[in-house]
All heavy atoms as an XYZ file, in Angstrom:
833
protein
N      70.174     13.589     89.700
C      69.124     13.525     90.619
C      69.487     12.653     91.823
O      68.930     12.853     92.856
C      67.933     13.030     90.031
C      67.049     14.159     89.181
S      65.451     13.808     88.887
C      65.671     12.295     87.806
N      70.405     11.769     91.593
C      70.742     10.845     92.711
C      71.541     11.564     93.774
O      71.620     11.163     94.901
C      71.522      9.721     92.224
C      70.694      8.693     91.356
C      71.584      7.631     90.875
C      69.623      8.126     92.162
N      72.113     12.760     93.517
C      72.840     13.527     94.381
C      71.934     14.309     95.285
O      72.330     14.763     96.394
N      70.665     14.503     94.951
C      69.762     15.240     95.841
C      68.997     14.186     96.561
O      68.347     13.255     96.002
C      68.730     16.041     94.890
C      67.860     16.954     95.668
N      66.539     16.658     95.907
C      68.072     18.109     96.180
C      65.989     17.560     96.604
N      66.991     18.628     96.747
N      69.116     14.290     97.940
C      68.623     13.235     98.809
C      67.094     12.913     98.681
O      66.747     11.678     98.588
C      68.882     13.770    100.226
C      68.462     12.628    101.287
C      68.721     13.093    102.696
O      69.752     13.919    102.903
O      68.101     12.718    103.652
N      66.270     13.953     98.550
C      64.898     13.636     98.484
C      64.450     13.021     97.152
O      63.631     12.031     97.127
C      64.004     14.897     98.717
C      64.206     15.509    100.074
O      64.383     14.633    101.062
N      64.020     16.764    100.218
N      64.960     13.515     96.083
C      64.597     13.029     94.763
C      65.443     11.467     94.597
O      64.723     10.754     93.840
C      65.051     13.856     93.645
O      66.508     13.935     93.547
N      66.444     11.310     95.217
C      67.051     10.002     95.084
C      66.221      8.957     95.716
O      66.135      7.777     95.202
C      68.451     10.026     95.812
N      65.455      9.198     96.658
C      64.604      8.215     97.320
C      63.440      7.750     96.315
O      63.199      6.509     96.234
C      63.964      8.805     98.646
C      62.908      7.880     99.303
C      62.370      8.644    100.512
O      62.939      9.512    101.053
O      61.216      8.236    100.867
N      62.856      8.687     95.691
C      61.847      8.465     94.720
C      62.391      7.693     93.495
O      61.817      6.868     92.877
C      61.178      9.661     94.221
C      60.194     10.279     95.380
C      60.421     11.482     95.773
C      59.157      9.523     95.815
C      59.614     12.139     96.756
C      58.225     10.093     96.776
C      58.535     11.395     97.287
N      63.661      8.091     93.126
C      64.286      7.492     91.927
C      64.657      6.001     92.138
O      64.602      5.203     91.339
C      65.561      8.295     91.581
C      65.983      8.014     90.168
C      66.977      7.263     89.769
C      65.412      8.562     88.984
N      67.080      7.256     88.374
C      66.183      7.966     87.889
C      64.298      9.402     88.698
C      65.770      8.306     86.451
C      63.979      9.696     87.382
C      64.710      9.168     86.370
N      65.054      5.739     93.403
C      65.313      4.370     93.715
C      64.067      3.513     93.865
O      63.991      2.319     93.412
C      66.023      4.368     95.204
C      67.420      4.805     95.034
C      68.052      4.781     96.440
C      69.526      5.365     96.341
N      70.155      5.468     97.656
N      62.978      4.159     94.308
C      61.624      3.287     94.270
C      61.246      3.102     92.865
O      60.711      2.086     92.568
C      60.608      4.257     94.945
C      60.683      4.166     96.504
C      59.623      4.988     97.093
C      59.752      5.124     98.591
N      58.652      6.012     99.177
N      61.425      4.095     91.976
C      61.107      3.976     90.570
C      61.923      2.743     89.910
O      61.475      1.916     89.193
C      61.581      5.187     89.721
C      61.217      5.125     88.269
C      62.055      6.234     87.544
C      63.327      5.909     86.954
N      63.497      4.875     85.972
N      63.220      2.676     90.311
C      64.013      1.516     89.728
C      63.548      0.215     90.264
O      63.483     -0.769     89.453
C      65.532      1.833     90.135
N      63.188      0.254     91.489
C      62.550     -1.018     92.099
C      61.316     -1.492     91.366
O      61.077     -2.642     90.939
C      62.313     -0.914     93.613
O      63.508     -0.604     94.237
C      61.763     -2.194     94.151
N      60.370     -0.464     91.094
C      59.193     -0.702     90.503
C      59.390     -1.165     88.972
O      58.650     -2.011     88.439
C      58.203      0.431     90.507
C      57.593      0.590     91.791
O      57.405     -0.311     92.595
N      57.143      1.924     92.191
N      60.445     -0.616     88.360
C      60.674     -1.018     87.011
C      61.249     -2.382     86.981
O      60.844     -3.221     86.042
C      61.721     -0.116     86.383
C      61.269      1.244     85.895
C      62.298      2.096     85.266
O      63.504      1.926     85.536
O      61.928      3.036     84.498
N      61.996     -2.885     87.985
C      62.489     -4.138     87.945
C      61.340     -5.190     88.233
O      61.283     -6.207     87.527
C      63.525     -4.347     89.047
N      60.448     -4.925     89.185
C      59.354     -5.737     89.462
C      58.403     -5.820     88.181
O      57.811     -6.799     87.947
C      58.583     -5.217     90.622
C      59.320     -5.438     91.927
C      58.579     -4.727     93.104
C      59.567     -6.932     92.279
N      58.274     -4.637     87.488
C      57.403     -4.639     86.239
C      58.011     -5.646     85.137
O      57.321     -6.351     84.557
C      57.475     -3.207     85.689
C      57.033     -3.265     84.183
C      55.655     -3.414     83.913
C      57.888     -3.000     83.250
C      55.318     -3.379     82.556
C      57.526     -2.879     81.891
C      56.177     -3.186     81.529
N      59.405     -5.553     85.026
C      59.994     -6.473     84.168
C      59.787     -7.890     84.480
O      59.457     -8.717     83.582
N      59.943     -8.317     85.821
C      59.623     -9.713     86.151
C      58.234    -10.105     85.969
O      58.013    -11.203     85.323
C      60.034     -9.868     87.645
C      59.504    -11.248     88.148
C      61.573     -9.698     87.851
N      57.289     -9.246     86.380
C      55.908     -9.670     86.165
C      55.456     -9.643     84.694
O      54.549    -10.412     84.268
C      54.944     -8.744     86.952
O      55.206     -7.411     86.608
C      55.222     -8.944     88.426
N      56.112     -8.822     83.907
C      55.785     -8.812     82.423
C      56.260    -10.091     81.733
O      55.610    -10.670     80.894
C      56.490     -7.518     81.795
C      55.815     -7.174     80.532
O      54.641     -7.520     80.346
N      56.546     -6.439     79.678
N      57.493    -10.550     82.240
C      58.017    -11.884     81.674
C      56.985    -13.006     82.038
O      56.691    -13.854     81.219
C      59.396    -12.054     82.207
C      59.904    -13.579     81.827
C      60.415    -11.106     81.410
N      56.527    -12.981     83.291
C      55.519    -13.995     83.686
C      54.200    -13.941     82.827
O      53.737    -14.936     82.451
C      55.230    -13.836     85.190
C      56.423    -14.205     86.044
C      53.971    -14.631     85.646
C      56.358    -13.827     87.522
N      53.884    -12.634     82.604
C      52.625    -12.495     81.768
C      52.856    -12.992     80.276
O      52.007    -13.651     79.739
C      52.275    -10.967     81.702
O      51.263    -10.789     80.866
N      54.084    -12.669     79.750
C      54.332    -13.212     78.435
C      54.518    -14.697     78.349
O      54.010    -15.286     77.467
C      55.650    -12.499     77.894
C      55.579    -11.102     77.608
C      56.855    -10.474     77.202
C      54.507    -10.811     76.502
N      54.978    -15.245     79.501
C      55.097    -16.727     79.515
C      53.731    -17.390     79.664
O      53.497    -18.415     78.962
N      52.819    -16.742     80.369
C      51.481    -17.120     80.434
C      50.731    -17.119     79.034
O      49.978    -17.964     78.636
N      51.065    -16.005     78.338
C      50.525    -15.905     76.881
C      50.987    -16.936     75.948
O      50.225    -17.463     75.236
C      50.812    -14.486     76.359
N      52.272    -17.275     76.111
C      52.733    -18.318     75.288
C      52.168    -19.693     75.675
O      51.816    -20.454     74.756
C      54.289    -18.451     75.378
C      54.917    -19.668     74.788
C      55.027    -17.247     74.770
N      52.094    -19.971     76.983
C      51.478    -21.155     77.409
C      49.904    -21.225     77.002
O      49.486    -22.306     76.540
C      51.467    -21.143     78.934
C      50.933    -22.422     79.731
C      50.680    -23.600     79.170
C      50.514    -22.424     81.037
N      50.162    -24.396     80.096
C      49.961    -23.659     81.267
C      50.545    -21.508     82.097
C      49.560    -24.149     82.512
C      50.121    -21.877     83.315
C      49.570    -23.254     83.541
N      49.307    -20.134     77.019
C      47.912    -20.105     76.523
C      47.868    -20.354     74.971
O      46.925    -21.151     74.508
C      47.162    -18.753     76.840
C      45.749    -18.522     76.395
C      44.898    -19.475     77.092
C      45.311    -17.152     76.581
N      48.693    -19.860     74.206
C      48.841    -20.105     72.789
C      49.104    -21.562     72.567
O      48.479    -22.165     71.661
N      49.954    -22.181     73.347
C      50.243    -23.574     73.109
C      48.972    -24.413     73.510
O      48.672    -25.354     72.689
C      51.438    -24.053     74.064
C      51.503    -25.660     74.071
C      52.711    -23.448     73.530
N      48.314    -24.085     74.475
C      47.081    -24.792     74.832
C      45.944    -24.678     73.753
O      45.316    -25.660     73.513
C      46.508    -24.361     76.236
C      47.382    -24.841     77.435
C      47.362    -26.268     77.601
O      46.421    -26.946     77.394
O      48.353    -26.844     78.033
N      45.867    -23.443     73.184
C      44.930    -23.238     72.183
C      45.240    -23.991     70.842
O      44.417    -24.220     70.125
C      44.777    -21.742     71.807
C      44.015    -20.957     72.975
C      44.106    -19.480     72.617
C      42.610    -21.406     73.131
N      46.523    -24.276     70.685
C      47.049    -24.862     69.424
C      46.908    -26.368     69.503
O      47.267    -27.049     68.511
N      46.573    -26.949     70.652
C      46.505    -28.410     70.761
C      45.277    -28.836     69.979
O      44.240    -28.378     69.767
C      46.216    -28.801     72.286
C      47.475    -28.742     73.076
C      47.088    -29.316     74.401
N      48.323    -29.850     74.945
C      48.359    -30.349     76.200
N      47.248    -30.429     76.895
N      49.517    -30.727     76.663
N      45.566    -30.117     69.353
C      44.619    -30.773     68.538
C      43.444    -31.401     69.461
O      42.281    -31.377     69.081
C      45.193    -31.939     67.680
C      46.003    -31.319     66.572
O      45.739    -30.148     66.227
O      46.895    -32.046     66.114
N      43.833    -31.857     70.612
C      42.867    -32.606     71.417
C      42.146    -31.552     72.228
O      42.629    -30.950     73.230
C      43.570    -33.541     72.421
C      42.680    -34.329     73.175
O      41.448    -34.213     73.119
N      43.169    -35.235     73.952
N      40.975    -31.147     71.918
C      40.126    -30.117     72.599
C      39.547    -30.512     73.875
O      39.292    -29.670     74.764
C      39.040    -29.696     71.603
C      39.436    -29.027     70.305
C      38.350    -28.490     69.587
N      38.779    -27.939     68.326
C      39.084    -26.666     68.103
N      38.961    -25.802     69.052
N      39.445    -26.210     66.943
N      39.530    -31.833     74.098
C      38.884    -32.290     75.377
C      39.953    -32.165     76.537
O      39.592    -32.115     77.721
C      38.445    -33.704     75.238
C      37.244    -33.898     74.223
O      36.503    -32.900     74.122
O      37.190    -34.902     73.604
N      41.235    -32.257     76.170
C      42.316    -32.314     77.146
C      42.941    -30.981     77.464
O      43.972    -30.958     78.017
C      43.222    -33.330     76.734
C      43.993    -33.952     78.083
O      43.567    -33.758     79.052
N      45.157    -34.675     77.754
N      42.307    -29.852     76.915
C      42.951    -28.488     77.058
C      42.558    -27.948     78.355
O      41.455    -28.088     78.920
C      42.581    -27.630     76.014
C      43.080    -27.909     74.630
C      42.955    -26.839     73.673
N      41.504    -26.482     73.468
C      41.070    -25.733     72.397
N      41.900    -25.167     71.694
N      39.771    -25.548     72.295
N      43.540    -27.226     78.998
C      43.333    -26.527     80.310
C      43.621    -25.093     79.880
O      44.732    -24.679     79.766
C      44.173    -27.034     81.357
C      43.985    -26.272     82.654
O      42.959    -25.740     82.835
O      44.848    -26.297     83.496
N      42.510    -24.294     79.858
C      42.750    -22.970     79.469
C      42.614    -21.897     80.611
O      42.969    -20.755     80.559
C      41.631    -22.446     78.372
C      41.752    -23.177     77.096
C      40.690    -22.634     76.213
C      43.138    -23.052     76.436
N      42.159    -22.403     81.793
C      41.940    -21.576     82.912
C      43.287    -21.105     83.512
O      43.406    -19.869     83.741
C      41.010    -22.238     83.977
C      40.802    -21.372     85.277
C      39.933    -20.173     84.842
C      40.088    -22.187     86.324
N      44.147    -21.957     83.800
C      45.420    -21.629     84.400
C      46.258    -20.701     83.600
O      46.730    -19.685     84.046
C      46.198    -22.887     84.753
N      46.466    -20.908     82.257
C      47.244    -19.989     81.438
C      46.539    -18.667     81.247
O      47.217    -17.606     81.185
C      47.440    -20.638     80.152
C      46.546    -21.915     80.087
C      46.190    -22.113     81.451
N      45.191    -18.640     81.186
C      44.535    -17.383     81.070
C      44.764    -16.547     82.338
O      44.890    -15.340     82.401
C      43.009    -17.695     80.922
O      42.815    -18.311     79.640
N      44.529    -17.140     83.634
C      44.842    -16.498     84.888
C      46.152    -15.945     85.010
O      46.460    -14.849     85.474
C      44.457    -17.506     85.921
C      42.949    -17.746     86.138
C      42.703    -18.703     87.287
C      42.100    -16.427     86.383
N      47.236    -16.806     84.520
C      48.576    -16.266     84.714
C      48.773    -15.102     83.823
O      49.497    -14.150     84.142
C      49.523    -17.451     84.361
C      51.053    -16.915     84.133
C      49.559    -18.619     85.306
N      48.206    -15.163     82.641
C      48.409    -14.039     81.593
C      47.774    -12.748     82.102
O      48.341    -11.692     82.155
C      47.885    -14.383     80.228
O      48.562    -15.584     79.792
C      47.996    -13.312     79.253
N      46.465    -12.999     82.542
C      45.638    -11.752     82.990
C      46.256    -11.263     84.307
O      46.393     -9.990     84.509
C      44.228    -12.112     83.141
C      43.537    -12.390     81.847
C      42.016    -12.869     82.082
C      43.483    -11.138     80.936
N      46.608    -12.098     85.248
C      47.135    -11.724     86.531
C      48.487    -10.987     86.368
O      48.787    -10.033     86.974
N      49.326    -11.645     85.501
C      50.703    -10.963     85.303
C      50.526     -9.611     84.643
O      51.354     -8.746     85.022
N      49.635     -9.465     83.683
C      49.426     -8.254     83.018
C      48.867     -7.189     84.065
O      49.373     -5.983     83.994
C      48.421     -8.400     81.824
O      48.915     -9.406     80.921
C      48.123     -7.017     81.057
N      47.927     -7.575     84.885
C      47.412     -6.665     85.833
C      48.500     -6.134     86.826
O      48.695     -5.019     87.098
C      46.259     -7.234     86.543
C      45.605     -6.382     87.766
C      45.006     -5.149     87.099
C      44.623     -7.167     88.507
N      49.262     -7.162     87.334
C      50.311     -6.805     88.379
C      51.419     -5.904     87.694
O      51.923     -4.943     88.273
C      50.847     -8.097     89.017
C      49.734     -8.674     89.872
C      52.045     -7.765     89.871
C      49.994    -10.050     90.397
N      51.741     -6.321     86.418
C      52.866     -5.539     85.797
C      52.322     -4.131     85.493
O      53.007     -3.136     85.597
C      53.308     -6.176     84.519
O      52.269     -6.229     83.563
N      51.087     -3.996     85.193
C      50.464     -2.591     85.001
C      50.435     -1.720     86.294
O      50.821     -0.560     86.243
C      49.061     -2.712     84.571
N      50.356     -2.468     87.390
C      50.378     -1.719     88.642
C      51.784     -1.249     88.847
O      52.123     -0.172     89.345
C      49.942     -2.657     89.846
C      48.405     -2.725     89.780
C      50.208     -2.059     91.188
C      47.830     -3.812     90.619
N      52.752     -2.155     88.756
C      54.250     -1.742     88.857
C      54.643     -0.560     87.900
O      55.461      0.318     88.179
C      55.138     -2.884     88.811
C      55.087     -3.894     90.082
C      54.845     -5.185     89.917
C      55.255     -3.294     91.293
C      54.751     -5.936     90.989
C      55.241     -4.054     92.490
C      54.923     -5.377     92.334
N      54.100     -0.692     86.712
C      54.431      0.306     85.607
C      53.941      1.631     86.067
O      54.651      2.632     86.026
C      53.820     -0.133     84.311
C      54.213      0.778     83.230
C      55.453      0.798     82.618
C      53.282      1.664     82.617
C      55.850      1.608     81.635
C      53.576      2.395     81.609
C      54.795      2.475     81.028
N      52.664      1.657     86.621
C      52.131      3.017     87.030
C      52.939      3.510     88.256
O      53.139      4.632     88.314
C      50.673      2.643     87.408
C      49.989      3.979     87.934
C      49.775      5.074     87.011
O      49.743      4.808     85.784
O      49.832      6.211     87.425
N      53.327      2.631     89.097
C      54.213      2.972     90.301
C      55.501      3.618     89.866
O      55.963      4.587     90.465
N      56.114      2.924     88.860
C      57.295      3.454     88.398
C      57.203      4.827     87.731
O      58.049      5.799     87.934
C      58.021      2.499     87.370
N      56.169      5.043     87.000
C      55.840      6.359     86.461
C      55.607      7.406     87.478
O      56.063      8.536     87.302
C      54.728      6.296     85.423
C      55.096      5.548     84.080
O      56.321      5.501     83.764
N      54.134      5.132     83.390
N      54.784      7.036     88.446
C      54.436      7.981     89.604
C      55.714      8.392     90.345
O      55.944      9.577     90.618
C      53.407      7.344     90.526
C      52.963      8.191     91.616
C      51.971      7.601     92.444
C      52.610      6.382     93.209
N      51.707      5.817     94.195
N      56.557      7.423     90.642
C      57.835      7.741     91.467
C      58.760      8.537     90.563
O      59.476      9.339     91.033
C      58.450      6.507     91.975
C      57.705      5.973     93.184
O      57.265      6.689     94.006
N      57.483      4.735     93.220
N      58.866      8.284     89.295
C      59.704      9.051     88.322
C      59.269     10.466     88.384
O      60.065     11.442     88.408
C      59.650      8.387     86.944
O      60.366      9.246     86.107
N      57.958     10.782     88.200
C      57.423     12.058     88.209
C      57.720     12.829     89.520
O      58.110     13.964     89.534
C      55.974     12.090     88.002
C      55.290     13.397     87.730
C      53.807     13.156     87.381
C      53.160     14.516     87.195
N      51.736     14.362     86.836
N      57.533     12.120     90.640
C      57.795     12.657     91.955
C      59.287     13.001     92.089
O      59.635     14.058     92.657
C      57.301     11.752     93.125
C      55.890     11.693     93.352
C      55.667     10.730     94.561
C      54.143     10.642     94.817
N      53.882      9.714     95.953
N      60.194     12.176     91.545
C      61.648     12.337     91.746
C      61.938     13.705     90.955
O      62.743     14.577     91.363
C      62.336     11.301     91.277
N      61.514     13.820     89.646
C      61.760     14.994     88.920
C      61.197     16.215     89.552
O      61.891     17.203     89.585
C      61.189     14.742     87.497
C      62.029     13.583     86.818
C      61.307     15.959     86.659
C      61.446     13.167     85.516
N      59.980     16.218     90.055
C      59.416     17.383     90.613
C      60.094     17.771     91.856
O      60.402     18.923     92.173
C      57.859     17.168     90.873
C      57.023     17.048     89.549
C      55.642     16.756     89.943
C      57.084     18.336     88.819
N      60.482     16.818     92.643
C      61.169     17.080     93.848
C      62.593     17.701     93.584
O      63.083     18.638     94.307
C      61.351     15.691     94.699
O      60.048     15.279     94.990
C      62.115     15.990     96.067
N      63.241     17.172     92.610
C      64.620     17.645     92.273
C      64.422     19.129     91.741
O      65.156     19.975     91.952
C      65.110     16.844     91.153
C      66.521     17.255     90.712
C      67.675     17.069     91.472
C      66.637     17.953     89.480
C      68.817     17.553     91.035
C      67.893     18.419     89.020
C      69.000     18.232     89.741
O      70.131     18.653     89.438
N      63.433     19.371     90.883
C      63.305     20.723     90.390
C      62.775     21.713     91.455
O      62.875     22.885     91.230
C      62.270     20.638     89.218
C      62.817     20.039     87.904
O      64.050     19.947     87.778
N      62.084     19.601     87.007
N      62.096     21.270     92.485
C      61.601     22.071     93.474
C      62.745     22.913     94.188
O      62.468     24.008     94.627
C      60.844     21.342     94.584
C      60.010     22.254     95.522
C      59.338     21.380     96.546
C      58.140     20.809     95.943
N      57.242     20.205     96.876
N      64.000     22.344     94.241
C      65.048     22.999     94.851
C      65.464     24.253     94.069
O      66.095     25.290     94.677
C      66.313     22.129     95.032
C      66.944     21.818     93.688
C      68.109     20.946     93.763
O      68.738     20.963     94.826
N      68.392     20.173     92.816
N      65.026     24.459     92.848
C      65.322     25.657     92.057
C      64.202     26.663     92.066
O      64.277     27.707     91.434
C      65.626     25.254     90.562
C      66.770     24.320     90.412
C      66.536     22.961     90.026
C      68.069     24.609     90.814
C      67.599     22.063     89.945
C      69.109     23.643     90.722
C      68.852     22.440     90.191
N      63.134     26.345     92.796
C      61.921     27.186     92.732
C      61.960     28.073     94.007
O      60.845     28.231     94.672
C      60.679     26.385     92.670
C      60.503     25.681     91.408
O      61.070     26.069     90.375
O      59.674     24.789     91.341
N      62.975     28.768     94.349
C      63.029     29.625     95.494
C      62.555     30.991     95.161
O      62.798     31.992     95.950
C      64.393     29.670     96.086
C      64.807     28.321     96.659
O      64.019     27.527     97.067
O      66.066     28.001     96.729
N      61.923     31.230     94.097
C      61.396     32.540     93.578
C      62.586     33.548     93.555
O      62.410     34.664     93.870
C      60.262     33.038     94.422
C      59.048     32.295     94.321
O      58.842     31.723     93.242
N      58.273     32.121     95.376
N      63.729     33.100     93.171
C      64.899     33.937     93.127
C      64.933     34.536     91.724
O      64.678     33.693     90.756
C      66.194     33.221     93.511
C      66.238     32.854     94.877
C      67.616     32.080     95.167
O      68.300     31.814     94.265
N      67.811     31.716     96.370
N      65.271     35.682     91.598
C      65.494     36.241     90.276
C      66.956     36.179     89.866
O      67.862     35.854     90.681
C      65.073     37.722     90.204
O      65.847     38.488     91.175
C      63.642     37.919     90.514
N      67.283     36.396     88.627
C      68.646     36.290     88.185
C      69.425     37.541     88.520
O      70.657     37.721     88.195
C      68.772     35.916     86.712
O      68.209     36.944     85.976
N      68.853     38.629     89.146
C      69.543     39.809     89.429
C      69.127     40.247     90.750
O      68.079     39.943     91.278
C      69.322     40.790     88.354
C      67.850     41.267     88.228
C      67.318     42.386     88.976
C      66.988     40.671     87.331
C      66.073     42.749     88.827
C      65.669     41.062     87.275
C      65.190     42.049     88.008
N      69.864     41.173     91.338
C      69.579     41.831     92.572
C      69.736     43.357     92.428
O      70.627     43.839     91.688
C      70.514     41.366     93.742
C      70.315     39.971     94.066
C      71.262     39.555     95.173
C      71.059     38.098     95.547
N      71.955     37.594     96.622
N      68.870     44.167     93.179
C      69.126     45.466     93.213
C      69.908     45.814     94.414
O      69.461     45.479     95.616
C      67.779     46.249     93.280
C      67.923     47.757     93.376
C      66.861     45.887     92.060
N      71.089     46.448     94.256
C      71.923     46.720     95.353
C      72.342     48.224     95.440
O      72.550     48.879     94.453
C      73.171     45.901     95.272
N      72.299     48.750     96.622
C      72.694     50.192     96.725
C      74.207     50.286     96.512
O      75.001     49.495     96.908
C      72.343     50.551     98.153
C      72.277     49.310     98.902
C      71.967     48.241     97.903
N      74.596     51.341     95.896
C      75.967     51.567     95.530
C      76.405     53.048     96.051
O      75.693     54.029     95.725
C      76.204     51.421     94.069
C      77.607     51.818     93.670
C      75.834     50.072     93.507
N      77.472     53.012     96.739
C      78.039     54.375     97.187
C      79.478     54.403     96.656
O      80.291     53.632     97.019
C      77.946     54.483     98.728
C      78.548     55.708     99.343
C      77.689     56.979     98.778
C      78.564     55.657    100.744
N      79.629     55.339     95.760
C      81.033     55.452     95.223
C      81.300     56.953     95.149
O      80.620     57.812     95.642
C      81.133     54.767     93.942
C      80.231     55.204     92.778
O      79.469     56.189     93.061
O      80.197     54.639     91.771
N      82.440     57.254     94.368
C      82.860     58.614     94.258
C      81.833     59.590     93.629
O      81.788     60.828     93.752
N      80.955     58.990     92.755
C      79.830     59.828     92.109
C      78.650     59.972     92.890
O      77.716     60.785     92.508
C      79.490     59.067     90.780
C      80.670     59.039     89.792
O      81.518     60.035     89.777
O      80.766     58.113     88.977
N      78.554     59.278     93.961
C      77.302     59.483     94.876
C      76.714     58.134     95.138
O      77.221     57.106     95.136
N      75.414     58.320     95.629
C      74.657     57.139     95.928
C      73.732     56.772     94.888
O      73.071     57.572     94.189
C      73.777     57.550     97.268
C      72.981     56.457     97.821
C      73.795     55.287     98.359
C      72.066     56.943     99.001
N      73.663     55.480     94.579
C      72.649     55.127     93.555
C      72.296     53.563     93.730
O      72.685     52.883     94.698
N      71.537     53.037     92.675
C      71.183     51.691     92.738
C      71.884     51.027     91.485
O      71.901     51.703     90.434
C      69.669     51.551     92.611
C      68.810     52.140     93.799
C      67.357     52.047     93.500
C      69.105     51.240     95.062
N      72.204     49.700     91.700
C      72.754     48.920     90.665
C      72.046     47.676     90.649
O      71.736     46.963     91.627
C      74.228     48.845     90.880
N      72.108     47.124     89.401
C      71.537     45.725     89.170
C      72.788     44.894     89.035
O      73.712     45.013     88.325
C      70.794     45.626     87.867
C      69.567     46.416     87.744
C      68.925     46.243     86.286
C      68.489     45.957     88.799
N      72.783     43.834     89.932
C      73.826     42.836     89.993
C      73.295     41.493     89.574
O      72.310     40.966     90.121
C      74.414     42.726     91.406
C      75.161     43.949     91.869
C      75.780     43.715     92.989
N      76.330     45.096     93.513
C      77.515     45.228     93.969
N      78.271     44.201     94.193
N      77.882     46.449     94.314
N      73.952     40.933     88.540
C      73.643     39.643     87.966
C      74.338     38.463     88.556
O      75.356     38.538     88.940
C      73.744     39.640     86.505
C      72.793     40.659     85.827
C      73.198     41.955     85.514
C      71.503     40.328     85.447
C      72.375     42.887     84.921
C      70.673     41.134     84.830
C      71.105     42.476     84.547
């Protein structure tokens, strides 16, 4: 698909979105670990749950957006690549033939 110019553009966007999804997903997982550490503390008065919750939820939301973009661009790349084969061409042609036996029609594959 990278050899086809139009589909290569969408495929490269897909790769970029996948990379950004990976980065934001790691941030989200880091926020979840941070939240787990804060929840496991013995001192309940000194816990800060707002920041790790926001990091986890924000990272998850942003990574979901990049994941959806990667899937959308992947689908567009595949459909664009396959569109080049949709010229409504059949696998055979009807061709007139003139030979020693006369005039006729032939199917050419």
